[in-house]
C-alpha positions in Angstrom: 61.6 127.5 107.2 62.5 123.9 107.1 62.4 124.3 103.3 65.3 127.4 103.5 67.2 125.6 106.2 67.8 122.4 103.8 68.2 124.8 100.9 71.0 126.6 102.8 72.8 123.4 104.1 72.4 121.3 100.1 73.8 124.7 98.7 77.0 124.8 101.2 77.4 120.8 100.5 77.1 121.5 96.6 80.3 124.5 97.5 82.1 121.9 98.8 84.5 119.4 96.3 81.9 116.0 96.4 82.3 113.3 94.6 80.8 113.4 90.8 77.2 111.9 90.1 76.9 108.7 88.0 75.5 109.4 84.5 72.3 108.0 83.7 72.1 104.8 81.2 70.8 107.1 78.7 74.3 108.4 78.3 73.2 111.7 77.5 75.4 114.6 78.5 73.7 118.2 79.7 73.9 120.2 76.4 74.7 123.6 77.8 77.6 122.9 79.4 81.1 122.1 78.3 84.5 120.8 80.0 86.8 124.0 80.5 89.8 124.1 78.4 93.2 123.5 79.9 93.6 127.5 78.9 91.2 128.4 81.0 92.1 130.4 83.8 90.8 129.1 87.8 89.4 132.3 88.5 86.7 132.0 86.0 83.1 132.0 87.4 81.3 128.7 88.2 80.2 126.6 84.7 76.9 126.7 86.5 76.4 130.0 85.5 76.1 129.3 81.5 73.1 127.3 82.0 70.2 129.1 80.5 66.8 129.0 80.9 65.6 126.0 78.6 62.4 124.3 78.1 62.2 120.5 79.4 58.4 119.6 79.8 59.4 116.4 81.7 56.7 114.8 84.0 58.3 112.1 87.3 56.5 109.5 89.0 59.0 107.9 90.6 61.0 108.2 93.6 64.8 107.9 93.1 67.3 109.7 91.2 66.8 111.1 88.0 68.8 113.4 84.9 67.3 115.8 82.6 69.3 117.9 80.6 71.4 119.9 82.9 69.0 119.0 86.2 69.4 116.3 88.8 65.9 115.3 90.1 65.6 113.3 93.2 62.2 112.5 95.0 62.7 110.5 98.3 60.4 110.1 101.2 61.6 111.9 104.5 59.8 111.8 107.7 56.7 110.9 105.8 56.3 113.4 102.9 58.0 113.3 99.8 60.4 115.4 98.9 62.4 116.8 95.9 65.9 118.0 95.7 66.5 119.6 92.0 70.3 119.8 91.3 72.2 121.8 88.6 74.8 119.2 86.9 78.3 121.3 86.2 81.5 120.0 84.0 84.4 120.7 85.9 87.7 119.0 84.9 85.8 116.9 82.9 83.8 115.2 86.0 80.3 115.6 85.7 79.2 117.6 89.9 76.3 119.0 91.0 76.5 122.6 91.3 74.0 123.4 93.8 70.1 123.5 93.5 66.7 123.5 95.7 64.2 121.4 97.2 60.7 121.0 99.1 58.9 118.6 100.7 55.1 118.3 98.4 53.0 115.8 99.4 52.3 113.4 102.9 50.4 111.3 100.6 53.8 108.8 99.3 50.9 106.6 97.4 48.5 108.9 96.0 48.7 110.4 92.6 51.5 113.1 92.9 53.9 114.3 90.4 56.7 116.9 90.0 56.6 118.6 86.4 59.4 120.3 85.2 58.4 123.0 83.1 61.8 123.9 81.7 66.0 124.3 83.7 64.6 126.8 86.0 60.8 126.4 86.5 58.7 123.6 88.4 55.5 122.1 89.5 55.2 119.6 92.2 51.7 118.3 92.5 51.0 116.2 95.5 47.4 114.3 94.8 44.3 115.9 96.6 44.7 119.5 95.2 48.0 120.2 97.0 50.1 122.3 94.0 53.1 124.2 94.1 55.3 126.1 91.8 59.3 126.4 92.2 61.4 129.4 90.0 65.1 129.0 90.4 67.2 131.7 89.8 70.9 131.3 89.8 73.8 134.7 90.1 76.7 135.0 90.9 77.6 135.9 94.5 77.1 139.2 96.0 80.5 139.9 97.2 83.3 140.7 94.4 85.9 138.4 96.4 82.9 135.7 95.9 82.3 135.8 92.2 85.7 136.3 91.5 86.3 132.9 93.0 82.9 131.9 90.8 80.4 130.9 93.6 76.9 131.3 92.9 74.0 131.8 94.6 70.7 129.9 94.0 67.6 132.1 94.8 64.4 129.5 95.0 60.5 131.1 95.1 58.5 128.8 95.7 54.8 128.9 96.1 51.9 127.4 97.1 49.0 127.9 94.7 46.2 125.2 96.0 46.6 123.4 99.4 43.0 120.6 98.7 41.7 119.0 100.0 40.6 118.3 96.4 41.7 120.0 93.1 39.4 123.1 92.7 41.6 126.1 91.5 39.5 129.0 90.6 39.6 130.2 87.1 42.0 133.1 87.6 44.9 130.5 88.4 43.5 127.7 85.9 44.1 130.5 83.3 47.9 130.9 84.8 48.4 127.5 84.5 50.4 125.4 81.7 48.0 123.5 79.6 49.9 120.0 80.3 49.9 120.1 84.0 45.9 121.2 84.1 45.6 118.2 81.7 48.2 116.2 83.6 46.2 117.2 87.4 42.6 116.7 86.1 44.2 113.0 84.6 45.1 112.1 87.6 
């Protein structure tokens, strides 16, 4: 419930006029997004809808904010546990802004062997050490009603599922067969 409330609050913030995020020192630009031309009508759908799933394979093991293709990921400590927030970056009038996203708490042990594994722009795993593993998918689609869709509003459907709970890593063979091999190697090498 707390995750759903936060995700809804974050989406409302993301739809307001926020200051653009600072570009990461690497200077990488999101490849799937382009600044709209002057001839683009104001009613064109939000550019975040142009973000198609693309493979990433990035591992994040440090707190703070980082940029991975069209995603911004922030890992912070909140109420004694670690929280990740994944946001889509969009170009609006030549500026990079967050287009909304999803987040969740994933471990109560900030000092443990935790990580977030971005499989693609629309799928991630969060490992919280001690055997806790969750999986999240993000679907981006136009808003339900036609008036909101005409204004370019989007809806983020974030589906999170706890796969294992710990206290130690001991997945069943059925679960093990569905996990990406790089993820298994990361967990078992921690």
